[in-house]
Each structure stands twice: as structure tokens, then as C-alpha cells.
ZATOR-217437 format. One record per residue (C-alpha): residue number from 1; x, y, z. Coordinates in nm, 2 decimals, always signed. Each point is the difference from the previous one (the first is absolute). Layout:
BEGIN
@num: NUM px: X py: Y pz: Z
...
REM end
This chain:
BEGIN
@num: 1 px: -4.14 py: +0.64 pz: -2.04
@num: 2 px: -0.11 py: -0.33 pz: -0.16
@num: 3 px: +0.33 py: -0.02 pz: -0.19
@num: 4 px: +0.23 py: +0.05 pz: +0.30
@num: 5 px: +0.19 py: -0.32 pz: +0.07
@num: 6 px: +0.08 py: -0.15 pz: +0.34
@num: 7 px: +0.33 py: +0.14 pz: +0.12
@num: 8 px: +0.14 py: -0.35 pz: +0.08
@num: 9 px: -0.10 py: -0.11 pz: -0.35
@num: 10 px: +0.18 py: +0.30 pz: -0.15
@num: 11 px: +0.33 py: -0.10 pz: +0.17
@num: 12 px: -0.06 py: -0.37 pz: -0.07
@num: 13 px: -0.03 py: -0.09 pz: +0.37
@num: 14 px: -0.24 py: -0.18 pz: +0.23
@num: 15 px: -0.16 py: +0.17 pz: +0.30
@num: 16 px: +0.23 py: -0.04 pz: +0.30
@num: 17 px: +0.32 py: +0.05 pz: -0.20
@num: 18 px: +0.30 py: +0.11 pz: +0.21
@num: 19 px: +0.15 py: +0.34 pz: -0.02
@num: 20 px: +0.31 py: -0.14 pz: -0.17
@num: 21 px: -0.22 py: -0.17 pz: -0.27
@num: 22 px: -0.19 py: +0.33 pz: -0.06
@num: 23 px: +0.32 py: +0.19 pz: -0.04
@num: 24 px: +0.15 py: -0.26 pz: -0.23
@num: 25 px: -0.31 py: -0.01 pz: -0.22
@num: 26 px: -0.02 py: +0.38 pz: -0.02
@num: 27 px: +0.37 py: +0.04 pz: -0.09
@num: 28 px: -0.03 py: -0.26 pz: -0.28
@num: 29 px: -0.32 py: +0.15 pz: -0.15
@num: 30 px: +0.10 py: +0.36 pz: +0.04
@num: 31 px: +0.32 py: -0.06 pz: -0.19
@num: 32 px: -0.19 py: -0.18 pz: -0.27
@num: 33 px: -0.27 py: +0.26 pz: -0.06
@num: 34 px: +0.16 py: +0.33 pz: +0.09
@num: 35 px: -0.09 py: +0.26 pz: -0.27
@num: 36 px: +0.36 py: +0.12 pz: -0.04
@num: 37 px: +0.10 py: -0.36 pz: -0.08
@num: 38 px: -0.30 py: -0.04 pz: -0.24
@num: 39 px: -0.01 py: +0.32 pz: -0.20
@num: 40 px: -0.31 py: +0.06 pz: -0.22
@num: 41 px: -0.18 py: -0.29 pz: +0.17
@num: 42 px: -0.33 py: +0.13 pz: +0.16
@num: 43 px: -0.08 py: -0.35 pz: +0.13
@num: 44 px: +0.32 py: -0.02 pz: +0.19
@num: 45 px: -0.07 py: +0.34 pz: +0.15
@num: 46 px: -0.34 py: -0.11 pz: +0.12
@num: 47 px: +0.14 py: -0.32 pz: +0.15
@num: 48 px: +0.26 py: +0.20 pz: +0.18
@num: 49 px: -0.26 py: +0.22 pz: +0.16
@num: 50 px: -0.20 py: -0.30 pz: +0.10
@num: 51 px: +0.31 py: -0.18 pz: +0.15
@num: 52 px: +0.11 py: +0.32 pz: +0.18
@num: 53 px: -0.35 py: +0.05 pz: +0.15
@num: 54 px: -0.01 py: -0.37 pz: +0.12
@num: 55 px: +0.34 py: +0.03 pz: +0.16
@num: 56 px: -0.08 py: +0.33 pz: +0.18
@num: 57 px: -0.28 py: -0.19 pz: +0.18
@num: 58 px: +0.14 py: -0.34 pz: +0.06
@num: 59 px: +0.34 py: +0.13 pz: +0.11
@num: 60 px: -0.16 py: +0.22 pz: +0.27
@num: 61 px: -0.11 py: -0.21 pz: +0.30
@num: 62 px: -0.29 py: +0.23 pz: +0.09
@num: 63 px: -0.13 py: +0.04 pz: -0.35
@num: 64 px: +0.04 py: -0.37 pz: -0.06
@num: 65 px: -0.20 py: -0.09 pz: +0.31
@num: 66 px: -0.28 py: +0.24 pz: -0.11
@num: 67 px: +0.00 py: -0.15 pz: -0.35
@num: 68 px: -0.01 py: -0.36 pz: +0.13
@num: 69 px: -0.30 py: +0.09 pz: +0.21
@num: 70 px: -0.20 py: +0.24 pz: -0.21
@num: 71 px: +0.14 py: -0.04 pz: -0.35
@num: 72 px: +0.03 py: +0.31 pz: -0.22
@num: 73 px: -0.24 py: +0.18 pz: +0.23
@num: 74 px: +0.27 py: +0.00 pz: +0.26
@num: 75 px: +0.26 py: +0.17 pz: -0.20
@num: 76 px: -0.15 py: +0.16 pz: -0.32
@num: 77 px: -0.13 py: +0.36 pz: +0.04
@num: 78 px: -0.26 py: -0.06 pz: -0.26
@num: 79 px: -0.16 py: -0.24 pz: +0.25
@num: 80 px: +0.01 py: +0.26 pz: +0.27
@num: 81 px: +0.34 py: -0.02 pz: +0.17
@num: 82 px: +0.35 py: -0.13 pz: -0.02
@num: 83 px: +0.31 py: +0.06 pz: -0.20
@num: 84 px: +0.02 py: +0.28 pz: -0.25
@num: 85 px: +0.11 py: -0.13 pz: -0.34
@num: 86 px: +0.07 py: +0.24 pz: -0.28
@num: 87 px: -0.05 py: -0.27 pz: -0.27
@num: 88 px: +0.34 py: +0.09 pz: -0.15
@num: 89 px: +0.37 py: +0.00 pz: +0.08
@num: 90 px: +0.09 py: +0.37 pz: +0.00
@num: 91 px: +0.09 py: +0.10 pz: +0.35
@num: 92 px: +0.10 py: -0.35 pz: +0.10
@num: 93 px: +0.35 py: +0.00 pz: +0.17
@num: 94 px: +0.20 py: -0.17 pz: -0.28
@num: 95 px: +0.30 py: -0.01 pz: +0.23
@num: 96 px: -0.19 py: -0.25 pz: +0.21
@num: 97 px: -0.13 py: -0.20 pz: -0.31
@num: 98 px: +0.34 py: -0.02 pz: -0.17
@num: 99 px: +0.19 py: -0.07 pz: +0.33
@num: 100 px: -0.25 py: -0.28 pz: +0.06
@num: 101 px: +0.02 py: -0.14 pz: -0.36
@num: 102 px: +0.36 py: +0.06 pz: -0.09
@num: 103 px: +0.18 py: +0.03 pz: +0.33
@num: 104 px: +0.02 py: +0.38 pz: -0.02
@num: 105 px: +0.07 py: +0.26 pz: -0.27
@num: 106 px: +0.21 py: +0.31 pz: +0.10
@num: 107 px: -0.21 py: +0.31 pz: -0.04
@num: 108 px: -0.35 py: -0.16 pz: +0.02
@num: 109 px: -0.19 py: +0.09 pz: +0.31
@num: 110 px: +0.13 py: +0.02 pz: +0.35
@num: 111 px: -0.03 py: -0.16 pz: +0.34
@num: 112 px: -0.28 py: +0.10 pz: +0.23
@num: 113 px: +0.13 py: +0.22 pz: +0.27
@num: 114 px: -0.03 py: -0.07 pz: +0.37
@num: 115 px: -0.14 py: +0.27 pz: +0.23
@num: 116 px: +0.24 py: +0.30 pz: -0.04
@num: 117 px: +0.06 py: +0.05 pz: +0.37
@num: 118 px: +0.02 py: -0.37 pz: +0.09
@num: 119 px: +0.34 py: -0.12 pz: +0.14
@num: 120 px: +0.24 py: -0.10 pz: -0.27
@num: 121 px: +0.29 py: -0.23 pz: +0.06
@num: 122 px: +0.35 py: +0.13 pz: -0.09
@num: 123 px: +0.19 py: -0.15 pz: -0.29
@num: 124 px: +0.27 py: -0.26 pz: +0.05
@num: 125 px: +0.37 py: +0.07 pz: -0.04
@num: 126 px: +0.24 py: -0.25 pz: -0.15
@num: 127 px: +0.38 py: +0.00 pz: +0.06
@num: 128 px: +0.29 py: -0.25 pz: -0.06
@num: 129 px: +0.22 py: -0.13 pz: +0.27
@num: 130 px: +0.33 py: -0.19 pz: -0.07
@num: 131 px: +0.12 py: -0.23 pz: +0.28
@num: 132 px: +0.29 py: -0.24 pz: +0.04
@num: 133 px: -0.02 py: -0.38 pz: -0.05
@num: 134 px: +0.04 py: -0.07 pz: +0.37
@num: 135 px: -0.25 py: +0.27 pz: +0.09
@num: 136 px: -0.26 py: -0.17 pz: -0.22
@num: 137 px: +0.07 py: -0.34 pz: +0.16
@num: 138 px: +0.00 py: +0.13 pz: +0.36
@num: 139 px: -0.24 py: +0.30 pz: -0.01
@num: 140 px: +0.09 py: +0.36 pz: +0.07
@num: 141 px: -0.15 py: +0.34 pz: +0.09
@num: 142 px: +0.08 py: +0.28 pz: -0.24
@num: 143 px: -0.07 py: +0.37 pz: +0.04
@num: 144 px: -0.09 py: +0.17 pz: -0.33
@num: 145 px: -0.08 py: +0.36 pz: -0.09
@num: 146 px: -0.31 py: +0.07 pz: -0.21
@num: 147 px: -0.19 py: +0.30 pz: -0.12
@num: 148 px: -0.37 py: -0.02 pz: +0.08
@num: 149 px: -0.30 py: +0.23 pz: -0.01
@num: 150 px: -0.10 py: +0.05 pz: +0.36
@num: 151 px: -0.28 py: +0.19 pz: +0.17
@num: 152 px: +0.08 py: +0.37 pz: +0.02
@num: 153 px: +0.08 py: +0.08 pz: +0.37
@num: 154 px: -0.14 py: +0.36 pz: -0.03
@num: 155 px: -0.35 py: -0.07 pz: -0.14
@num: 156 px: -0.01 py: -0.37 pz: +0.10
@num: 157 px: -0.11 py: -0.10 pz: -0.34
@num: 158 px: -0.29 py: +0.26 pz: -0.04
@num: 159 px: +0.19 py: +0.20 pz: -0.26
@num: 160 px: -0.08 py: +0.33 pz: +0.17
@num: 161 px: -0.28 py: +0.20 pz: +0.16
@num: 162 px: -0.36 py: +0.08 pz: -0.08
@num: 163 px: -0.09 py: -0.30 pz: -0.22
@num: 164 px: -0.30 py: +0.03 pz: -0.24
@num: 165 px: -0.17 py: -0.21 pz: -0.25
@num: 166 px: +0.17 py: +0.00 pz: -0.34
@num: 167 px: -0.23 py: +0.19 pz: -0.24
@num: 168 px: +0.12 py: -0.19 pz: -0.30
@num: 169 px: -0.08 py: -0.36 pz: +0.11
@num: 170 px: -0.26 py: +0.10 pz: +0.27
@num: 171 px: +0.19 py: -0.20 pz: +0.26
@num: 172 px: +0.00 py: -0.33 pz: -0.19
@num: 173 px: +0.38 py: +0.01 pz: -0.08
@num: 174 px: -0.06 py: -0.08 pz: -0.37
@num: 175 px: -0.16 py: +0.15 pz: -0.30
@num: 176 px: -0.19 py: -0.18 pz: -0.27
@num: 177 px: +0.09 py: +0.08 pz: -0.36
@num: 178 px: -0.20 py: -0.11 pz: -0.31
@num: 179 px: +0.13 py: +0.01 pz: -0.35
@num: 180 px: -0.09 py: -0.18 pz: -0.33
@num: 181 px: +0.26 py: -0.22 pz: -0.15
@num: 182 px: +0.03 py: -0.28 pz: -0.25
@num: 183 px: -0.18 py: -0.23 pz: +0.25
@num: 184 px: -0.29 py: +0.23 pz: +0.07
@num: 185 px: -0.05 py: +0.22 pz: +0.30
@num: 186 px: +0.27 py: -0.06 pz: +0.25
@num: 187 px: -0.05 py: +0.09 pz: +0.37
@num: 188 px: +0.30 py: +0.02 pz: +0.22
@num: 189 px: +0.07 py: +0.10 pz: +0.36
@num: 190 px: +0.32 py: +0.18 pz: +0.08
@num: 191 px: +0.15 py: +0.13 pz: +0.32
@num: 192 px: -0.09 py: +0.36 pz: +0.05
@num: 193 px: +0.31 py: +0.21 pz: -0.09
@num: 194 px: -0.10 py: +0.29 pz: +0.22
@num: 195 px: -0.02 py: -0.19 pz: +0.33
@num: 196 px: +0.22 py: -0.29 pz: -0.11
@num: 197 px: -0.28 py: -0.25 pz: +0.07
@num: 198 px: -0.05 py: +0.10 pz: +0.36
@num: 199 px: -0.34 py: +0.17 pz: -0.05
@num: 200 px: +0.11 py: +0.30 pz: +0.21
@num: 201 px: +0.23 py: +0.29 pz: -0.04
@num: 202 px: +0.15 py: +0.22 pz: +0.27
@num: 203 px: -0.01 py: +0.37 pz: -0.01
@num: 204 px: +0.32 py: +0.03 pz: +0.19
@num: 205 px: +0.25 py: -0.26 pz: -0.12
@num: 206 px: +0.26 py: -0.13 pz: +0.24
@num: 207 px: +0.33 py: +0.17 pz: -0.07
@num: 208 px: +0.20 py: -0.31 pz: +0.08
@num: 209 px: -0.17 py: -0.25 pz: -0.23
@num: 210 px: -0.16 py: +0.24 pz: -0.25
@num: 211 px: -0.34 py: -0.13 pz: +0.08
@num: 212 px: +0.07 py: -0.37 pz: -0.09
@num: 213 px: -0.01 py: -0.11 pz: +0.36
@num: 214 px: +0.32 py: -0.20 pz: -0.04
@num: 215 px: +0.37 py: +0.07 pz: -0.03
@num: 216 px: +0.30 py: -0.19 pz: -0.12
@num: 217 px: +0.23 py: -0.11 pz: +0.28
@num: 218 px: +0.30 py: -0.23 pz: +0.03
@num: 219 px: -0.04 py: -0.28 pz: +0.25
@num: 220 px: +0.22 py: -0.28 pz: +0.13
@num: 221 px: -0.18 py: -0.33 pz: +0.02
@num: 222 px: +0.12 py: -0.32 pz: +0.16
@num: 223 px: -0.06 py: -0.30 pz: -0.22
@num: 224 px: +0.02 py: -0.34 pz: +0.16
@num: 225 px: +0.13 py: -0.25 pz: -0.26
@num: 226 px: -0.09 py: -0.36 pz: +0.11
@num: 227 px: +0.24 py: -0.29 pz: -0.04
@num: 228 px: -0.04 py: -0.18 pz: -0.33
@num: 229 px: -0.09 py: +0.28 pz: -0.24
@num: 230 px: +0.14 py: -0.02 pz: -0.35
@num: 231 px: +0.02 py: +0.22 pz: -0.31
@num: 232 px: -0.33 py: +0.15 pz: -0.10
@num: 233 px: -0.18 py: -0.05 pz: +0.33
@num: 234 px: -0.23 py: +0.29 pz: +0.08
@num: 235 px: -0.03 py: +0.10 pz: +0.37
@num: 236 px: -0.29 py: +0.21 pz: +0.11
@num: 237 px: +0.03 py: +0.26 pz: +0.27
@num: 238 px: -0.36 py: +0.09 pz: +0.10
@num: 239 px: -0.06 py: +0.37 pz: +0.03
@num: 240 px: +0.34 py: +0.09 pz: -0.14
@num: 241 px: -0.13 py: +0.17 pz: -0.32
@num: 242 px: -0.16 py: +0.33 pz: -0.08
@num: 243 px: -0.26 py: +0.16 pz: +0.23
@num: 244 px: -0.36 py: -0.04 pz: -0.09
@num: 245 px: -0.25 py: +0.28 pz: -0.05
@num: 246 px: -0.30 py: +0.10 pz: +0.20
@num: 247 px: +0.13 py: -0.21 pz: +0.29
@num: 248 px: +0.07 py: -0.30 pz: -0.21
@num: 249 px: +0.27 py: -0.25 pz: +0.10
@num: 250 px: +0.36 py: +0.01 pz: -0.12
@num: 251 px: +0.09 py: -0.21 pz: -0.29
@num: 252 px: +0.27 py: -0.27 pz: +0.03
@num: 253 px: +0.37 py: -0.01 pz: -0.06
@num: 254 px: +0.09 py: -0.28 pz: -0.25
@num: 255 px: +0.37 py: -0.11 pz: +0.03
@num: 256 px: +0.13 py: -0.21 pz: -0.28
@num: 257 px: +0.30 py: -0.20 pz: +0.11
@num: 258 px: +0.32 py: -0.07 pz: -0.21
@num: 259 px: +0.27 py: -0.23 pz: +0.14
@num: 260 px: +0.37 py: +0.04 pz: -0.08
@num: 261 px: +0.19 py: -0.31 pz: -0.11
@num: 262 px: +0.24 py: -0.17 pz: +0.24
@num: 263 px: +0.35 py: -0.10 pz: -0.10
@num: 264 px: -0.03 py: -0.35 pz: +0.15
@num: 265 px: -0.37 py: -0.10 pz: +0.03
@num: 266 px: -0.26 py: -0.04 pz: -0.27
@num: 267 px: -0.37 py: -0.02 pz: +0.08
@num: 268 px: -0.27 py: -0.21 pz: -0.17
@num: 269 px: -0.34 py: +0.05 pz: +0.15
@num: 270 px: +0.06 py: -0.07 pz: +0.37
@num: 271 px: +0.31 py: -0.22 pz: -0.06
@num: 272 px: +0.36 py: +0.13 pz: +0.00
@num: 273 px: +0.27 py: -0.14 pz: -0.22
@num: 274 px: +0.38 py: +0.01 pz: +0.05
@num: 275 px: +0.28 py: -0.14 pz: -0.21
@num: 276 px: +0.26 py: -0.15 pz: +0.23
@num: 277 px: +0.35 py: -0.09 pz: -0.14
@num: 278 px: +0.18 py: -0.30 pz: +0.14
@num: 279 px: +0.34 py: -0.15 pz: -0.09
@num: 280 px: +0.06 py: -0.32 pz: -0.20
@num: 281 px: +0.12 py: -0.18 pz: +0.32
@num: 282 px: -0.30 py: +0.11 pz: +0.20
@num: 283 px: -0.23 py: -0.13 pz: -0.27
@num: 284 px: +0.18 py: -0.33 pz: -0.01
@num: 285 px: +0.06 py: -0.06 pz: +0.37
@num: 286 px: -0.30 py: +0.20 pz: +0.15
@num: 287 px: +0.04 py: +0.30 pz: +0.23
@num: 288 px: -0.16 py: +0.21 pz: +0.26
@num: 289 px: -0.08 py: +0.34 pz: -0.15
@num: 290 px: -0.13 py: +0.33 pz: +0.15
@num: 291 px: -0.30 py: +0.13 pz: -0.21
@num: 292 px: -0.11 py: +0.36 pz: +0.03
@num: 293 px: -0.37 py: +0.05 pz: +0.04
@num: 294 px: -0.21 py: +0.31 pz: +0.08
@num: 295 px: +0.01 py: -0.11 pz: +0.36
@num: 296 px: +0.37 py: -0.05 pz: +0.02
@num: 297 px: +0.24 py: -0.29 pz: -0.06
@num: 298 px: -0.13 py: -0.36 pz: -0.01
@num: 299 px: +0.22 py: -0.30 pz: +0.01
@num: 300 px: -0.07 py: -0.27 pz: -0.26
@num: 301 px: +0.16 py: -0.34 pz: -0.08
@num: 302 px: +0.07 py: -0.05 pz: -0.37
@num: 303 px: +0.01 py: -0.38 pz: -0.06
@num: 304 px: +0.29 py: -0.17 pz: -0.17
@num: 305 px: -0.04 py: -0.02 pz: -0.38
@num: 306 px: -0.21 py: +0.31 pz: -0.03
@num: 307 px: -0.04 py: +0.09 pz: -0.37
@num: 308 px: +0.01 py: +0.35 pz: -0.15
@num: 309 px: -0.34 py: +0.17 pz: -0.02
@num: 310 px: -0.14 py: -0.21 pz: +0.30
@num: 311 px: -0.26 py: +0.20 pz: +0.19
@num: 312 px: -0.05 py: -0.03 pz: +0.37
@num: 313 px: -0.30 py: +0.14 pz: +0.19
@num: 314 px: +0.02 py: +0.19 pz: +0.33
@num: 315 px: -0.37 py: -0.03 pz: +0.11
@num: 316 px: -0.15 py: +0.32 pz: +0.16
@num: 317 px: +0.30 py: +0.22 pz: -0.08
@num: 318 px: -0.17 py: +0.20 pz: -0.27
@num: 319 px: -0.23 py: +0.31 pz: +0.01
@num: 320 px: -0.29 py: +0.05 pz: +0.23
@num: 321 px: -0.33 py: -0.04 pz: -0.19
@num: 322 px: -0.22 py: +0.31 pz: -0.01
@num: 323 px: -0.31 py: +0.00 pz: +0.21
@num: 324 px: +0.09 py: -0.34 pz: +0.15
@num: 325 px: +0.09 py: -0.11 pz: +0.35
@num: 326 px: +0.35 py: +0.11 pz: +0.12
@num: 327 px: +0.24 py: -0.28 pz: -0.09
@num: 328 px: -0.19 py: -0.11 pz: -0.31
@num: 329 px: +0.29 py: +0.04 pz: -0.23
@num: 330 px: +0.14 py: -0.13 pz: -0.33
@num: 331 px: +0.32 py: -0.20 pz: -0.02
@num: 332 px: +0.36 py: +0.07 pz: -0.10
@num: 333 px: +0.14 py: -0.19 pz: -0.30
@num: 334 px: +0.37 py: -0.06 pz: -0.01
@num: 335 px: +0.14 py: -0.08 pz: -0.34
@num: 336 px: +0.34 py: -0.16 pz: +0.01
@num: 337 px: +0.27 py: +0.11 pz: -0.25
@num: 338 px: +0.31 py: -0.21 pz: -0.01
@num: 339 px: +0.30 py: +0.21 pz: -0.08
@num: 340 px: +0.27 py: -0.17 pz: -0.21
@num: 341 px: +0.35 py: +0.10 pz: +0.11
@num: 342 px: +0.21 py: +0.20 pz: -0.25
@num: 343 px: +0.37 py: +0.07 pz: -0.04
@num: 344 px: +0.12 py: -0.33 pz: +0.16
@num: 345 px: +0.38 py: -0.03 pz: +0.04
@num: 346 px: +0.19 py: -0.31 pz: -0.12
@num: 347 px: -0.01 py: -0.17 pz: +0.34
@num: 348 px: -0.38 py: +0.05 pz: +0.02
@num: 349 px: -0.05 py: -0.13 pz: -0.35
@num: 350 px: +0.20 py: -0.31 pz: +0.07
@num: 351 px: -0.19 py: -0.06 pz: +0.32
@num: 352 px: -0.33 py: +0.04 pz: -0.18
@num: 353 px: +0.11 py: -0.23 pz: -0.28
@num: 354 px: +0.10 py: -0.26 pz: +0.25
@num: 355 px: -0.34 py: +0.03 pz: +0.18
@num: 356 px: -0.18 py: -0.03 pz: -0.33
@num: 357 px: +0.18 py: -0.32 pz: -0.09
@num: 358 px: -0.15 py: -0.16 pz: +0.31
@num: 359 px: -0.35 py: +0.06 pz: -0.13
@num: 360 px: -0.21 py: -0.21 pz: -0.23
@num: 361 px: -0.34 py: +0.00 pz: -0.17
@num: 362 px: -0.19 py: -0.06 pz: +0.32
@num: 363 px: +0.13 py: +0.33 pz: +0.14
@num: 364 px: -0.16 py: +0.19 pz: -0.30
@num: 365 px: -0.36 py: -0.12 pz: -0.04
@num: 366 px: -0.11 py: +0.28 pz: -0.23
@num: 367 px: +0.31 py: -0.02 pz: -0.22
@num: 368 px: -0.03 py: -0.38 pz: -0.03
@num: 369 px: -0.37 py: +0.02 pz: -0.08
@num: 370 px: +0.06 py: +0.27 pz: -0.27
@num: 371 px: +0.28 py: -0.21 pz: -0.16
@num: 372 px: -0.23 py: -0.31 pz: -0.01
@num: 373 px: -0.27 py: +0.20 pz: -0.17
@num: 374 px: +0.25 py: +0.13 pz: -0.25
@num: 375 px: +0.13 py: -0.35 pz: -0.07
@num: 376 px: -0.35 py: -0.13 pz: -0.06
@num: 377 px: -0.08 py: +0.29 pz: -0.24
@num: 378 px: +0.29 py: -0.07 pz: -0.23
@num: 379 px: +0.00 py: -0.38 pz: +0.01
@num: 380 px: -0.34 py: -0.02 pz: -0.17
REM end
């Protein structure tokens, strides 16, 4: 044992290193020295064994405490007690190693199973719900029909009568399978196919559910859509999903919202935009206009000389902000479009020409400024 190195030294750490530092060091070194990444390199294989042994101790709070207090005598069986190291890597769950190193490889290893008969939460259900523009702004309640797996009313989830321990998995709910592959001996845990992971089988299966303990039913669920939702918002209806197993809670119902476009209003975050057409005379002389909002008609005074594209703000007339106090709303933006009259008759044309003759450069600031710039450009 004289050649055995300190586990902290093996991982390049100081005593007292955090769990995160241990995990990071192990992942880096395991990837560097794994035998399958270093074929025909006995030194890398030995280093990998050493790194794996150090990690097994330092990543386990109980083993680490014994090692910190007693050294190798606290964890090495050759000193009389502790962890049981094989000195190799056959039998190591490569699913865990590769998931830790590379983020997970399909087909390597498996997750450790919870107790077979412990309560298991039901899975979630996701549905789409399309609503109108005004419904999204104001909020609405919608009844939707969904298909869910619910607890069987005949056996109340038991699956039948006379339950007994599954002989295949011995009540664990999973079976362990070992096979040799390109990465050595792989050990995986799979749900038991005979009892479907429950750990028990019933001698007299329920006729209604076929022994599963659950049946597919159609349910009507009321979904409350809050004011202010927009496209892509996901609402959660707690307990609206599939029934759990072994007394576990129902999953949730996830409702993804899509909002139909409106013919008049456009939405940008919590603000609402509207294009409002006014006449040439209204723009020149000013006018009182009636602007539609999601709350109804609002009167607004357009000042004389308003230019095309001018935007006015109606504060607080936008959409209610989600998860904020009632009345905390965006604004409505009113973009003015000046409509130029078409198809004038002769009398109208003469009147407009006479009016135009009374105007000079001071009445057209933008035009005058443009012509001045043009004159300067070509006079140089």
C-alpha cells in the first residue's frame, strides 16, 4: 500500500474541496484517461482505475468523512473495512460515467430506480388553445376537452385482486442486465417488463383497466386565461394531467396559448398600435377624433399642422401586464395617416389651387429645408 496516492492528490485537489470541484476534476481526468479513449495504453488504464477509485470515495459524503478521519483504513478493505474496490473498470456502470463525462450516451447504463411501490407522479399533458385578440387582452375562461389517463374506478388503481411480488424483479420494479460491449462490461437497469415497473403483479387483473390501474377518459377542464397573455405563453393547470401510480399525484395540464390577429389592433409587448386615417383638412386645421381602444372609444384632439406618421400615445390604454397589479398596463400608440383626397372635380381643384397660391415657404418648413439643402449641394 506504500504506492497508493492520496485521493485528493489523484484528482489534483486540496483537502476540503467542494463537491462541485470534485465532480469537475473527476470529469476532466476521466475523459482524459478513459481506456476506450486511450487504446493500447496500459498507463492510461491504470490512471483511470486510480481516478475512479478516488472519485468513488470523495464523491460519497460518508466515505469521504471516513477517509478524512482515518485515511485509507477507513475505506480500503485491505485495511480492515470500507469500500470494496475491484481494481478494474469491468462492472462499472458506464452509463453513469459517460453521462457524467459527455452529457449522456444513448444505450449506456440506466437511471437508478426508485422503490417500485413508491408513489409516482403522473405525466403532464400539453394542449394548444387558440383565443381571440380581445380575449388575450381582457382574460377569459375556456372549457376544453382532453383525454387523460385516470384512476380506474373499479380497482381504484390497484390493477386487480390478490397482488403478489413479481418473481422476475423480486419486487424491485427493475431488472439489472450486464453485457460486454465495445466499452467493456455494461450494466443497465431496466423497468421489469412483467410487472411494468410496479414490483407486484395481480393474479386477478381488473377487467375494466386490464390490470394497469388506469383508464383513458375524456374530461372537460376549465382553463382560466389571465389578461395579458400572448402567443407562446404556457399556462399550467395543476393536477390536470394523467393520474399517478401507487397513489402518486396527478401530473399537470400545460396549455400553450396562440392569439388570433385583430383586423384593427396590433400588439407589441404590452403596447397596442393602431393606424388612424385623418383627412387633409383635419391635419391642417386640427380636429377632435374618436379613437377605438380595447376599452372603447376615447376622444383625442389632433393639433393643427399634424404631419403624416406622427404618433400619439394614450397612456395606460394598452394590455394588462402579466403577474402585475391590476391596472398596470401598457400604452396605446396612435399613428396618424393623412389621406390625400383623390378624384377632385374642377371646382375643388380650382379652390385648392387658389388656397395653395396664398401659401409661401414659411408654410412648408420641411419642403423649404429640403430645397435649401439641394441648392447647397449643387452650388459647390
